[in-house]
C-alpha positions as CSV (number, residue, x, y, z in Angstrom):
1,M,-60.1,264.8,50.0
2,C,-57.4,267.0,48.4
3,T,-53.9,266.5,48.9
4,V,-51.2,269.3,47.8
5,L,-49.2,267.3,45.2
6,S,-45.5,267.6,45.1
7,G,-45.7,265.8,41.6
8,H,-42.2,264.1,41.3
9,S,-43.4,261.9,38.2
10,T,-41.9,262.5,35.1
11,S,-44.0,262.5,32.2
12,R,-43.5,260.5,28.8
13,R,-44.5,263.8,27.3
14,R,-41.7,265.9,28.4
15,S,-39.1,263.2,27.5
16,I,-40.6,263.5,23.8
17,V,-40.3,267.2,24.2
18,S,-36.8,267.0,25.2
19,R,-35.6,264.4,22.5
20,L,-37.5,266.7,19.6
21,A,-35.3,269.7,21.1
22,H,-32.0,267.8,20.7
23,W,-33.2,265.9,17.7
24,C,-33.5,269.5,15.9
25,F,-30.4,270.6,17.4
26,L,-28.0,267.8,16.0
27,H,-30.1,268.0,12.9
28,R,-30.5,271.5,12.4
29,R,-29.4,271.8,8.5
30,R,-32.3,269.2,7.8
31,V,-34.4,270.9,10.2
32,V,-34.0,274.2,8.2
33,A,-33.4,272.6,4.9
34,L,-37.0,271.3,5.4
35,W,-38.8,274.1,6.7
36,L,-36.9,276.3,3.5
37,L,-38.3,273.6,1.1
38,V,-42.0,273.7,2.6
39,L,-41.9,277.8,2.2
40,V,-41.0,277.3,-1.3
41,V,-43.3,274.8,-2.3
42,T,-46.1,276.4,-0.5
43,V,-45.4,279.8,-1.8
44,A,-45.1,278.7,-5.4
45,F,-48.4,276.7,-5.5
46,S,-50.2,279.3,-3.7
47,R,-49.0,281.9,-6.4
48,S,-49.8,279.6,-9.2
49,I,-53.2,278.5,-8.0
50,G,-54.4,282.1,-6.6
51,S,-57.2,282.6,-4.3
52,K,-61.0,282.4,-4.0
53,Y,-62.0,284.5,-0.9
54,N,-65.7,284.7,-0.3
55,E,-66.9,287.4,1.5
56,S,-70.7,286.1,2.1
57,A,-72.1,284.8,4.9
58,S,-74.7,282.1,5.4
59,L,-77.3,283.1,8.1
60,P,-79.8,280.0,8.1
61,G,-83.0,280.9,9.4
62,T,-82.7,284.6,9.2
63,D,-84.9,286.9,7.1
64,A,-81.9,288.6,5.4
65,Q,-80.7,284.9,4.5
66,A,-84.1,284.2,2.9
67,A,-83.7,287.4,0.8
68,I,-80.6,286.5,-0.6
69,T,-81.5,282.9,-1.6
70,L,-84.5,284.4,-3.4
71,L,-82.4,286.7,-5.4
72,T,-79.3,284.6,-6.0
73,D,-81.8,281.9,-7.5
74,N,-84.0,284.2,-9.5
75,F,-82.5,287.5,-9.9
76,P,-78.9,287.1,-10.6
77,T,-78.2,290.7,-11.7
78,A,-79.5,291.8,-8.0
79,S,-77.2,289.2,-6.2
80,G,-74.1,290.2,-7.7
81,E,-71.6,293.0,-6.4
82,G,-73.3,296.3,-6.6
83,D,-71.0,299.5,-7.1
84,Q,-71.8,303.2,-7.0
85,I,-70.5,305.9,-9.2
86,V,-71.3,309.2,-7.3
87,I,-71.3,312.5,-9.5
88,E,-71.0,315.8,-7.9
89,A,-72.0,318.9,-9.8
90,T,-69.8,321.7,-9.0
91,G,-69.2,325.4,-9.6
92,G,-72.6,326.2,-9.7
93,A,-73.7,323.5,-12.6
94,D,-76.9,321.5,-12.6
95,I,-76.4,317.7,-12.9
96,R,-78.7,317.8,-15.9
97,S,-76.6,320.4,-17.5
98,D,-74.3,319.5,-20.8
99,S,-71.0,320.3,-18.7
100,V,-71.8,317.7,-16.6
101,R,-74.2,315.3,-18.6
102,S,-71.5,315.1,-21.7
103,P,-68.5,313.6,-19.9
104,V,-70.5,311.5,-17.6
105,D,-72.5,309.9,-20.2
106,A,-69.2,308.9,-22.1
107,A,-67.8,307.7,-19.0
108,L,-70.9,305.3,-18.4
109,T,-70.7,304.1,-21.7
110,K,-67.0,303.2,-21.6
111,V,-68.0,301.3,-17.9
112,A,-70.7,299.4,-19.2
113,A,-68.4,297.8,-21.6
114,I,-65.9,296.7,-18.9
115,P,-65.8,292.8,-19.0
116,G,-67.8,291.4,-15.9
117,I,-70.2,294.5,-15.5
118,A,-73.8,293.5,-16.1
119,S,-75.3,296.4,-16.5
120,V,-75.1,300.5,-15.5
121,V,-78.3,302.4,-14.7
122,S,-77.6,305.9,-15.5
123,P,-79.2,309.0,-13.3
124,Y,-80.3,310.3,-16.7
125,S,-82.4,306.8,-17.8
126,Q,-85.8,307.0,-16.9
127,Q,-85.2,303.9,-14.6
128,G,-82.4,305.9,-12.8
129,A,-84.7,309.1,-12.5
130,A,-84.7,309.0,-8.7
131,Q,-81.3,308.9,-8.7
132,I,-80.9,312.7,-8.7
133,S,-80.9,314.7,-5.9
134,K,-83.6,317.3,-5.3
135,D,-81.2,320.0,-5.7
136,G,-79.9,318.8,-8.8
137,T,-76.5,319.0,-7.4
138,I,-75.4,315.2,-6.8
139,A,-76.5,311.9,-9.1
140,F,-75.3,308.6,-8.8
141,A,-75.1,305.7,-11.5
142,A,-75.6,302.2,-10.4
143,V,-73.0,299.6,-11.5
144,N,-74.0,296.0,-11.2
145,W,-71.4,293.3,-11.9
146,K,-72.0,289.4,-12.9
147,M,-70.0,288.2,-9.9
148,K,-69.7,289.0,-6.1
149,A,-67.2,291.5,-4.8
150,A,-64.8,288.7,-4.0
151,D,-64.6,287.6,-7.4
152,V,-64.0,291.1,-8.8
153,T,-60.5,291.4,-9.5
154,K,-58.3,294.7,-8.2
155,S,-57.5,295.1,-11.8
156,D,-61.0,295.2,-12.8
157,A,-62.2,297.2,-9.7
158,R,-58.9,299.6,-10.6
159,K,-60.4,300.0,-14.5
160,L,-63.9,300.9,-13.3
161,I,-62.3,303.5,-11.1
162,D,-60.3,305.0,-13.7
163,T,-62.8,304.7,-16.4
164,A,-65.0,306.5,-14.3
165,K,-63.0,309.0,-13.6
166,T,-62.6,310.3,-17.0
167,A,-65.7,312.3,-16.3
168,D,-63.6,314.4,-13.9
169,G,-63.3,317.9,-14.8
170,P,-64.4,321.6,-13.9
171,H,-68.0,320.9,-13.3
172,V,-67.9,317.3,-12.3
173,R,-66.6,315.7,-9.5
174,I,-66.4,311.5,-9.5
175,S,-66.2,309.2,-6.5
176,L,-67.2,305.4,-6.5
177,G,-68.4,303.4,-3.4
178,G,-69.2,299.7,-3.2
179,Q,-67.0,296.6,-1.7
180,S,-64.9,296.2,-5.0
181,I,-63.9,299.6,-4.5
182,T,-63.3,299.4,-1.1
183,N,-60.9,296.1,-1.6
184,E,-59.0,297.7,-4.5
185,E,-58.1,300.7,-2.4
186,S,-57.1,298.4,0.5
187,A,-53.4,299.0,1.2
188,G,-53.1,295.9,3.3
189,P,-51.0,295.5,6.5
190,G,-47.8,295.9,4.6
191,L,-46.7,299.0,6.6
192,S,-48.1,297.9,9.7
193,V,-46.0,295.0,9.8
194,A,-43.0,296.5,8.6
195,V,-43.3,299.1,11.6
196,G,-44.4,296.5,14.4
197,A,-41.5,294.1,13.3
198,I,-39.0,297.2,13.6
199,A,-40.2,298.3,17.1
200,A,-40.6,294.7,18.1
201,L,-36.9,294.3,16.9
202,V,-35.7,297.4,19.5
203,I,-37.6,295.5,22.3
204,L,-35.7,292.5,21.8
205,L,-32.2,294.3,21.2
206,I,-32.7,295.9,24.9
207,V,-33.9,292.8,26.6
208,F,-31.2,290.6,25.1
209,G,-28.4,292.8,25.6
210,G,-27.9,294.0,22.5
211,A,-27.2,290.4,21.0
212,L,-28.2,291.0,17.3
213,F,-28.5,287.6,16.5
214,A,-30.6,286.5,19.4
215,S,-32.8,289.2,18.7
216,L,-33.3,288.4,15.1
217,M,-34.0,284.7,15.9
218,P,-38.0,285.4,16.9
219,L,-38.6,287.8,13.7
220,L,-37.2,284.8,11.6
221,T,-39.3,282.1,13.4
222,A,-42.1,284.3,13.0
223,G,-41.8,285.4,9.7
224,I,-41.1,281.6,8.2
225,A,-44.5,280.6,9.7
226,L,-46.3,283.7,8.3
227,F,-45.0,283.2,4.6
228,I,-46.2,279.6,5.0
229,G,-49.3,280.3,6.7
230,T,-50.6,283.2,4.2
231,S,-49.7,280.8,1.5
232,L,-51.9,277.8,3.0
233,I,-54.9,280.2,3.8
234,S,-54.9,281.3,0.1
235,L,-54.9,277.8,-0.8
236,L,-57.7,277.3,2.3
237,S,-60.1,279.5,0.6
238,H,-60.4,277.0,-2.4
239,V,-62.0,274.5,-0.2
240,M,-63.6,276.6,2.6
241,D,-65.6,280.2,2.5
242,T,-62.8,282.3,3.6
243,P,-63.1,286.2,3.9
244,S,-60.2,288.0,2.1
245,V,-59.6,289.6,5.7
246,S,-58.5,286.4,7.1
247,S,-54.9,286.6,5.6
248,D,-54.6,290.1,7.3
249,L,-55.7,289.1,10.8
250,A,-53.5,286.1,10.6
251,V,-50.7,287.9,10.0
252,L,-51.5,290.3,12.7
253,I,-51.9,287.5,15.3
254,G,-49.0,285.4,14.1
255,L,-46.6,288.0,14.2
256,G,-47.6,288.7,17.8
257,V,-47.5,285.4,18.9
258,G,-44.8,284.2,16.8
259,I,-42.0,286.8,18.4
260,D,-43.3,286.2,21.5
261,Y,-42.8,282.9,21.5
262,G,-39.1,283.0,20.0
263,L,-38.6,285.5,23.1
264,F,-40.0,283.0,25.8
265,I,-37.5,280.3,24.3
266,I,-34.6,282.3,23.7
267,S,-34.6,284.1,27.1
268,R,-34.9,280.8,28.5
269,H,-31.9,279.4,26.6
270,R,-29.7,282.3,27.4
271,S,-30.4,282.0,31.0
272,A,-29.4,278.3,30.9
273,V,-25.9,279.1,28.9
274,K,-25.3,281.8,31.5
275,T,-25.5,279.2,33.9
276,G,-22.7,276.9,32.7
277,L,-25.1,274.7,30.6
278,S,-23.6,273.7,27.1
279,Y,-25.4,275.2,24.1
280,E,-27.2,271.7,23.4
281,E,-28.5,271.0,26.9
282,A,-29.5,274.7,27.1
283,T,-31.5,274.5,24.1
284,A,-33.1,271.3,25.3
285,Q,-34.1,272.9,28.8
286,A,-35.5,275.9,27.3
287,V,-37.5,273.6,24.9
288,N,-38.6,271.7,27.6
289,T,-39.7,274.6,30.1
290,S,-40.5,277.7,27.8
291,G,-41.1,275.5,24.8
292,R,-43.9,273.6,26.7
293,T,-45.3,277.1,27.8
294,V,-45.4,277.8,23.9
295,L,-47.0,274.4,23.2
296,F,-49.7,274.5,26.1
297,A,-50.2,278.3,25.4
298,G,-50.6,277.6,21.6
299,I,-52.6,274.8,21.8
300,T,-55.3,277.0,24.1
301,V,-55.3,279.8,21.5
302,C,-56.2,277.3,18.5
303,I,-58.8,275.6,20.6
304,A,-60.5,279.4,21.4
305,L,-60.1,280.0,17.8
306,L,-61.5,276.8,16.5
307,G,-64.3,277.3,19.0
308,Q,-65.9,279.5,16.6
309,F,-67.0,276.6,14.8
310,A,-69.6,276.1,17.5
311,L,-71.4,279.5,16.4
312,G,-72.3,277.7,13.6
313,I,-71.9,281.0,11.2
314,D,-69.8,279.8,8.1
315,Y,-68.3,283.3,7.8
316,L,-66.2,282.7,11.0
317,Y,-65.2,279.3,9.9
318,G,-62.8,280.7,7.6
319,L,-61.6,283.5,9.8
320,S,-61.1,280.9,12.7
321,A,-59.4,278.1,10.6
322,A,-56.9,281.0,9.1
323,S,-56.0,282.1,12.3
324,A,-55.5,279.0,14.0
325,L,-53.4,277.5,11.3
326,T,-51.4,280.1,11.4
327,V,-50.7,280.1,15.0
328,A,-50.1,276.5,14.9
329,L,-47.4,277.2,12.3
330,T,-45.7,279.9,14.9
331,M,-45.6,277.2,17.4
332,A,-44.4,274.6,15.4
333,S,-41.8,277.1,14.0
334,S,-40.8,278.0,17.4
335,L,-40.5,274.1,18.7
336,T,-38.5,273.0,15.8
337,F,-37.0,275.4,13.1
338,L,-35.8,278.0,16.5
339,P,-34.1,275.0,18.2
340,A,-32.5,274.1,14.8
341,M,-31.2,277.8,14.5
342,L,-29.9,278.1,17.9
343,G,-27.5,274.8,17.1
344,F,-26.1,277.1,14.3
345,L,-25.8,280.2,16.7
346,G,-24.0,278.9,19.6
347,P,-22.4,281.6,21.5
348,K,-24.1,284.3,19.3
349,T,-27.1,284.2,21.5
350,L,-25.1,286.4,24.1
351,S,-23.6,289.5,23.0
352,R,-19.8,290.2,22.8
353,R,-20.1,292.1,26.3
354,E,-21.8,288.9,27.7
355,R,-19.6,286.7,26.7
356,R,-16.6,288.3,27.6
357,A,-18.1,288.6,31.2
358,Q,-19.0,284.7,31.1
359,T,-15.4,284.2,30.1
360,E,-14.0,286.5,33.3
361,K,-16.7,285.6,35.9
362,G,-17.7,281.9,35.0
363,P,-21.3,280.8,35.2
364,V,-23.8,282.9,37.0
365,S,-27.1,281.9,38.5
366,D,-30.4,282.9,37.5
367,D,-31.6,284.3,40.8
368,A,-34.3,286.9,41.1
369,A,-32.9,290.5,41.7
370,G,-33.4,294.1,41.1
371,F,-36.3,296.1,39.9
372,W,-38.8,292.8,39.3
373,L,-37.7,291.1,42.8
374,R,-38.7,294.8,44.6
375,W,-42.1,294.8,42.6
376,A,-42.8,291.0,43.5
377,R,-41.9,291.9,47.1
378,F,-44.3,295.2,47.0
379,V,-47.1,292.7,45.8
380,E,-46.7,290.0,48.5
381,R,-46.5,292.5,51.2
382,H,-49.6,294.4,50.2
383,R,-51.4,291.7,48.6
384,A,-54.9,292.2,50.0
385,L,-54.7,295.9,48.7
386,V,-53.2,294.7,45.4
387,A,-55.9,292.5,44.8
388,A,-58.8,294.4,45.8
389,G,-57.4,298.0,44.0
390,A,-56.3,296.1,40.8
391,L,-59.7,294.2,40.4
392,A,-61.5,297.3,40.8
393,V,-59.8,299.2,38.1
394,V,-60.1,296.2,35.3
395,V,-63.7,296.1,36.2
396,V,-63.9,299.7,35.9
397,I,-62.3,299.6,32.3
398,A,-64.7,296.9,31.4
399,L,-68.3,298.7,32.2
400,P,-68.6,300.1,28.8
401,L,-68.7,296.8,27.6
402,F,-72.4,296.5,28.7
403,W,-73.3,299.4,26.3
404,M,-71.4,297.8,23.3
405,R,-73.2,298.3,20.1
406,L,-72.5,295.7,17.3
407,G,-72.9,296.4,13.6
408,S,-70.5,296.7,10.5
409,S,-68.2,299.3,9.2
410,G,-68.3,300.5,6.0
411,A,-67.4,303.3,4.0
412,A,-68.2,305.9,6.6
413,N,-65.1,304.5,8.5
414,D,-62.9,304.9,5.4
415,P,-59.8,307.1,5.5
416,V,-61.0,310.5,4.7
417,G,-59.1,310.9,1.6
418,S,-60.5,307.7,0.0
419,T,-62.9,307.7,-3.1
420,T,-65.2,305.3,-1.0
421,H,-65.7,307.7,1.8
422,Q,-65.9,310.7,-0.6
423,A,-69.0,308.8,-2.2
424,Y,-70.5,308.1,1.1
425,T,-70.5,312.0,2.2
426,T,-71.5,312.8,-1.1
427,L,-74.3,310.8,-1.1
428,S,-75.4,311.7,2.3
429,K,-75.4,315.3,1.5
430,G,-77.7,314.6,-1.5
431,F,-79.8,311.8,-0.5
432,G,-79.6,311.6,3.2
433,P,-77.2,308.8,5.1
434,G,-79.7,306.3,4.2
435,Y,-78.8,305.8,0.8
436,N,-75.4,304.3,1.7
437,G,-77.5,301.5,3.3
438,P,-80.6,300.6,1.2
439,F,-82.9,297.5,2.1
440,Q,-83.9,294.7,-0.3
441,L,-87.3,294.1,-0.2
442,V,-88.0,290.3,-1.8
443,T,-90.8,288.2,-2.4
444,E,-92.2,285.6,-4.5
445,V,-94.7,285.9,-6.9
446,K,-97.1,282.9,-7.7
447,S,-99.7,285.2,-9.0
448,A,-101.1,288.6,-10.1
449,S,-102.6,289.1,-6.8
450,D,-99.1,288.6,-5.0
451,I,-97.8,291.7,-7.0
452,Q,-100.7,293.5,-6.0
453,A,-100.3,292.5,-2.2
454,F,-96.7,293.7,-2.6
455,D,-97.5,296.7,-4.3
456,T,-99.6,297.3,-1.0
457,F,-97.0,296.6,1.3
458,L,-94.6,299.0,-0.7
459,A,-97.1,302.0,-0.1
460,A,-97.3,301.3,3.2
461,A,-93.9,301.2,3.7
462,A,-93.0,304.3,1.8
463,K,-95.2,306.1,4.6
464,T,-93.2,304.4,7.2
465,P,-91.6,307.0,9.6
466,G,-88.1,306.9,8.6
467,V,-88.6,305.6,5.1
468,V,-87.0,308.4,2.3
469,S,-88.5,306.6,-0.3
470,V,-89.5,303.0,-1.8
471,T,-88.9,302.2,-5.5
472,P,-91.4,300.4,-7.9
473,A,-91.2,296.5,-7.6
474,T,-89.3,295.2,-10.5
475,T,-89.9,291.1,-11.5
476,S,-87.5,288.7,-12.2
477,P,-86.6,287.8,-15.7
478,N,-88.3,284.3,-14.8
479,G,-91.3,286.2,-13.3
480,K,-90.8,284.2,-9.8
481,V,-89.5,287.1,-7.5
482,A,-90.1,290.8,-7.2
483,L,-87.8,293.2,-5.7
484,A,-88.0,296.9,-4.6
485,I,-85.4,299.2,-2.9
486,L,-86.3,300.9,0.4
487,Y,-84.0,304.0,1.4
488,P,-83.8,304.6,5.2
489,S,-83.2,308.4,6.3
490,T,-80.5,306.9,8.7
491,G,-77.4,305.3,8.0
492,P,-76.3,301.8,8.3
493,G,-74.7,302.4,11.5
494,S,-77.5,304.2,13.0
495,Q,-79.6,302.5,16.0
496,Q,-82.9,304.1,14.3
497,T,-82.0,301.9,11.1
498,V,-82.2,298.7,13.4
499,T,-85.6,299.6,14.8
500,L,-86.6,300.5,10.9
501,V,-85.8,297.1,9.8
502,N,-88.0,295.5,12.4
503,T,-90.7,297.8,11.9
504,V,-90.5,296.9,8.1
505,R,-90.6,293.1,8.7
506,D,-93.7,293.5,11.2
507,L,-95.3,295.6,8.7
508,A,-95.2,293.0,5.8
509,P,-97.8,290.5,7.1
510,E,-100.4,293.5,8.2
511,A,-99.8,295.3,4.8
512,E,-100.3,292.4,2.5
513,G,-102.8,290.2,4.1
514,P,-103.2,286.7,4.6
515,G,-102.5,284.2,1.7
516,H,-99.8,286.1,0.2
517,P,-95.7,284.9,0.2
518,A,-93.8,286.4,3.0
519,V,-91.8,289.6,2.0
520,H,-88.0,289.5,3.0
521,V,-86.1,292.3,4.2
522,G,-82.1,292.0,2.9
523,G,-79.4,294.1,1.6
524,V,-76.4,294.6,3.5
525,T,-77.6,296.7,6.5
526,P,-80.4,294.3,7.3
527,T,-77.9,291.1,6.6
528,N,-75.3,292.8,9.5
529,I,-78.1,293.4,11.7
530,D,-79.1,289.8,11.8
531,F,-75.6,288.7,11.9
532,S,-75.1,290.8,15.2
533,H,-78.3,289.0,16.5
534,V,-77.2,285.5,15.9
535,L,-74.0,286.1,17.3
536,S,-75.3,287.6,20.5
537,E,-77.5,284.2,20.7
538,K,-74.9,282.0,20.5
539,L,-71.9,283.5,21.9
540,P,-72.6,282.6,25.7
541,V,-72.3,278.9,24.5
542,F,-69.3,279.7,22.7
543,I,-67.9,281.6,25.4
544,A,-68.7,278.2,27.8
545,I,-66.9,275.9,25.6
546,V,-63.9,277.6,25.3
547,V,-63.6,278.5,28.8
548,V,-64.4,274.7,30.1
549,L,-61.7,273.5,27.8
550,A,-59.0,276.1,28.5
551,F,-59.7,275.3,32.2
552,L,-59.3,271.7,31.9
553,L,-56.2,271.8,30.0
554,L,-54.7,274.0,32.8
555,V,-55.7,271.4,35.0
556,A,-53.9,268.9,33.2
557,V,-50.9,271.4,33.0
558,F,-50.7,272.7,36.6
559,R,-52.5,269.5,38.6
560,S,-54.4,271.9,40.5
561,L,-58.3,273.5,40.5
562,L,-57.8,276.8,42.0
563,I,-55.2,277.8,39.5
564,P,-57.2,277.3,36.5
565,L,-60.2,278.5,38.0
566,V,-58.4,282.0,38.8
567,A,-56.9,281.9,35.4
568,A,-59.8,281.4,33.6
569,V,-61.7,284.7,35.8
570,M,-58.7,286.8,35.1
571,N,-58.6,285.7,31.2
572,L,-62.9,286.8,31.0
573,L,-61.8,290.1,32.9
574,S,-58.7,290.5,30.4
575,V,-61.1,290.2,27.3
576,G,-64.1,292.4,29.2
577,A,-61.3,295.0,29.7
578,A,-60.5,295.1,25.9
579,L,-63.9,295.1,24.5
580,G,-65.0,297.8,27.2
581,A,-62.1,300.1,26.2
582,L,-63.0,299.0,22.5
583,N,-66.5,300.5,22.9
584,A,-65.2,303.3,24.5
585,V,-63.0,304.6,21.7
586,F,-64.7,303.2,18.4
587,T,-68.4,303.7,19.5
588,W,-68.3,306.5,22.1
589,G,-65.4,308.3,20.0
590,W,-63.1,308.8,23.1
591,G,-59.4,309.6,21.5
592,L,-60.1,309.1,18.1
593,S,-58.3,311.8,16.7
594,L,-55.3,310.3,18.9
595,L,-55.4,306.8,17.1
596,N,-56.1,307.4,13.7
597,V,-59.5,306.3,13.6
598,P,-61.9,308.7,11.1
599,V,-65.4,308.5,12.6
600,A,-67.1,306.5,15.6
601,G,-69.6,303.8,15.2
602,P,-70.6,300.6,16.0
603,V,-68.2,298.1,16.4
604,D,-68.1,295.4,14.1
605,A,-70.0,292.1,15.0
606,F,-67.5,289.4,14.5
607,I,-64.7,291.4,16.3
608,P,-65.7,290.4,19.9
609,V,-66.0,286.7,18.9
610,L,-62.7,286.9,17.2
611,L,-61.0,289.2,20.0
612,F,-62.4,286.8,23.0
613,S,-60.4,283.7,20.9
614,V,-57.5,285.2,20.3
615,L,-57.2,287.2,24.0
616,F,-58.2,284.2,25.9
617,G,-55.3,282.1,24.3
618,L,-52.8,284.9,24.5
619,S,-53.7,285.4,28.1
620,M,-52.7,281.8,28.6
621,D,-49.6,282.5,27.1
622,Y,-48.5,284.9,30.3
623,E,-50.6,282.9,32.7
624,V,-48.9,279.6,32.0
625,Y,-45.4,281.2,31.7
626,L,-45.7,283.0,35.1
627,V,-47.0,280.1,36.9
628,S,-45.3,277.2,35.4
629,R,-42.1,279.5,36.6
630,I,-43.8,279.9,40.3
631,Q,-44.4,276.2,40.0
632,E,-40.8,275.4,39.7
633,E,-40.0,277.6,42.5
634,W,-42.7,275.7,44.7
635,H,-41.3,272.2,43.7
636,H,-37.9,273.3,44.7
637,R,-38.6,274.9,47.8
638,R,-41.7,273.1,49.2
639,P,-41.1,271.6,52.7
640,A,-42.8,268.3,53.9
641,A,-43.1,270.1,57.0
642,S,-45.6,272.2,58.8
643,H,-48.6,274.3,57.0
644,A,-46.5,277.4,58.2
645,D,-43.6,276.2,56.3
646,E,-45.6,275.6,53.1
647,V,-47.3,279.1,53.5
648,R,-44.0,280.6,53.7
649,A,-42.7,278.6,50.7
650,N,-45.7,279.4,48.9
651,H,-45.0,282.9,49.6
652,F,-41.1,282.5,48.3
653,A,-42.2,280.4,45.2
654,V,-44.9,283.2,44.0
655,T,-42.2,286.2,44.6
656,H,-39.4,284.8,43.2
657,G,-41.6,282.8,40.0
658,Q,-42.9,286.5,39.0
659,A,-40.0,288.4,39.5
660,K,-38.0,285.9,37.2
661,T,-40.5,286.1,34.5
662,G,-41.3,290.0,35.1
663,R,-39.0,291.2,32.4
664,V,-39.7,288.6,29.8
665,V,-43.4,289.0,30.1
666,A,-42.8,293.0,30.3
667,A,-41.2,292.5,26.9
668,A,-43.4,290.2,25.7
669,A,-46.1,292.5,26.4
670,G,-44.5,295.3,25.1
671,I,-43.5,293.3,21.5
672,M,-47.6,292.7,21.2
673,I,-48.5,296.1,22.3
674,L,-46.2,297.2,19.5
675,V,-47.1,295.2,17.0
676,F,-50.8,294.9,17.7
677,G,-50.9,298.9,17.9
678,S,-49.1,299.3,14.8
679,F,-52.2,298.1,12.7
680,L,-53.9,301.7,14.0
681,I,-51.7,303.3,11.3
682,G,-53.3,301.4,8.5
683,D,-56.6,302.4,7.0
684,D,-58.6,299.1,7.3
685,H,-61.1,300.0,10.2
686,V,-61.5,296.2,11.1
687,L,-57.7,295.7,11.5
688,Q,-57.6,299.2,13.6
689,E,-60.6,297.6,15.9
690,F,-58.7,294.5,16.1
691,G,-55.4,295.7,16.8
692,F,-56.4,298.3,19.3
693,G,-58.5,295.6,21.0
694,L,-55.6,293.2,21.2
695,A,-53.0,295.9,22.3
696,F,-55.0,297.0,25.1
697,A,-55.9,293.8,26.6
698,V,-52.3,292.9,26.6
699,L,-51.5,296.0,28.5
700,V,-54.3,295.1,31.0
701,D,-53.5,291.5,30.9
702,A,-49.5,291.9,31.5
703,L,-49.6,294.8,33.7
704,I,-52.5,294.9,35.9
705,I,-53.7,291.0,35.9
706,R,-50.5,289.0,35.6
707,G,-48.3,291.6,37.3
708,L,-50.9,292.5,40.3
709,I,-54.0,290.7,40.5
710,V,-52.5,286.9,39.8
711,P,-49.6,287.0,42.1
712,A,-51.6,288.8,44.8
713,L,-54.5,286.2,44.6
714,M,-52.1,283.2,44.7
715,H,-50.5,284.6,47.7
716,L,-53.9,284.9,49.7
717,I,-54.7,281.4,48.5
718,G,-51.3,280.1,50.2
719,P,-50.5,276.2,49.4
720,A,-53.9,275.4,48.3
721,N,-53.1,276.7,44.9
722,W,-51.4,273.3,44.5
723,A,-54.1,271.2,46.0
724,M,-55.6,268.5,43.7
725,P,-58.4,265.6,44.7
726,R,-56.5,262.4,45.0
727,R,-59.3,261.0,42.6
728,L,-59.1,263.4,40.1
729,D,-55.4,263.6,40.0
730,R,-55.4,259.6,39.1
731,I,-57.7,260.4,36.1
732,V,-56.6,263.8,34.8
733,P,-53.2,263.4,32.5
734,N,-50.3,264.7,33.5
735,L,-49.1,267.5,31.1
736,S,-46.8,269.5,33.7
737,I,-44.4,272.0,32.9
738,D,-42.2,271.6,35.6
739,A,-38.6,271.8,34.7
740,A,-37.0,270.6,38.5
741,R,-38.8,267.0,36.6
742,A,-37.5,267.3,33.4
743,S,-34.3,265.4,34.1
744,D,-33.5,264.1,30.6
745,S,-32.9,267.9,29.6
746,R,-30.1,268.4,32.1
């Protein structure tokens, strides 16, 4: 049996949140001092210890991982970072002419002397004879480091670039490729963060009526959390495999949610002050209502991010832990540091004009009015049409998702003027695009017959359609492993390359015959293909875990089954629309030039997982903020009378709750869109994908899903929105956000 609950019990959790706000307000000097102390200590400790980022991913049970393990254990020079110095003869010169060879030989000799470099294979050596193009205009030198790319410092990579480029001249053009070169050239998200923060400040000033101090508070709250967060992420890299992009992604996520969390709380605080509450009581009410929204939304984001541990891929552990840590810090700063700062600001959360109006006219109610009330009434009047039409639009936007192609971005996606992109295009011109993504063919050697069988396989592989060439086998120093390099005719991001990897793997047992160790196909491209395959297999389980946990949390928050169910479905639609648009732009190439994206290609394999984690949580921000305000109106207005009265009360609650939150939700969405969209300005392809996906998802979620579909469905569902089975109600903990029951905050 179900009942429509009025929910007039006051939870212990609510009193704790309210007392926390009061305490932070009254002891604001201690709170701010503590945050500043933590900031100084973590930043100083991080600077002294440094970072230890790791770009590698362990994929147990995959063929690529088997190749990596054999190389790491037996072939140290082949398991380290490999870069290329690409040489192009210009002005009609040949790559072998003295005008080209002389400066190149001199530069390569200097490169070989750089500390940390294990070997340099010159195109002029016998071993590198195949490193000269057929037309004699392009060649490359293979540079092998003793360490992995993440351990090559930017200064060492810069030394390699500068040394190699000493060969530049009238007849020589040098460019360099490789992960360590990419890492050195990456400018980081600094410009994007600055642009996003300035854009957010402009919106905050508009929303807060020109109140400068109130507008700065969300930025300050997010900023202190981000400085601490990035320092802790640097320390985290020493105890957990953490890719270097983790810090940049954490900044992107933390800046967006941190500013939004501050916006929610300060908006409620300002409304409470305008109704006549004291600054302390207004702060307590804001934290006990909007602060709870921040708390539950932040927990949901963290659950979604940490749910990536269920995928069993260590590369994602550091990414998810870093992002979750940053979100947790922004949540903590919003609930403690911000109330303390509100204590310092006092009346300055209002602009001079607003303070003058309050003095002249006295307290004002926060009743819904204006554009947002008209919008909400339009949704109420046309609820069936609005729900159907808006759903159709979202589904259409999501359709490209079904043709999504996962892979890995590389130098082809780097800025056109970068040396890595120049190296990519030059190699493609001289040798074909496959030279940018070679396969490593690896096998164990237990007898002379194993080498013969491996040579037989290499001969068969060289004749396979789609293969340009295969190098002769090289045996490891300990004689236990043999390695050959296969160059495909297609680039790393091509679907034909994926097919070729599978073809070569299937060919090995047949070509070698029985009784010989397996041949493993590794290298960056096959590893990325295996990574995509593993993710695709485990993604449904991950999605199910996150959706179920978020559903259970919302059941406890809203004491309802239908509201969490609708929220879960809507959040999935929001993510689907974002991924559909992401595929249309980054894979199909729609609007690339408008978005500062160099070329189309597959979407990075981990992006959908990370986008789902973050978007599912961010969507919950707006859901909890919107529905909690609707729930407040419901508990204020719900009559203990007929069903018809309850239907009218539900319509009133949905309309007025939507109208009262519309301005803030629109502002919060605008801030997130600008913050996330600003990452399209940078040159990091991964951040461009992530920023676009988040910005587009927020646009769809705030405008279509929370602005149209959710309120329309709540109108259609009626009082059943608030129905909860009695037996379930006794079991589920009460985590309600209803301000009407927060008597201790008044």
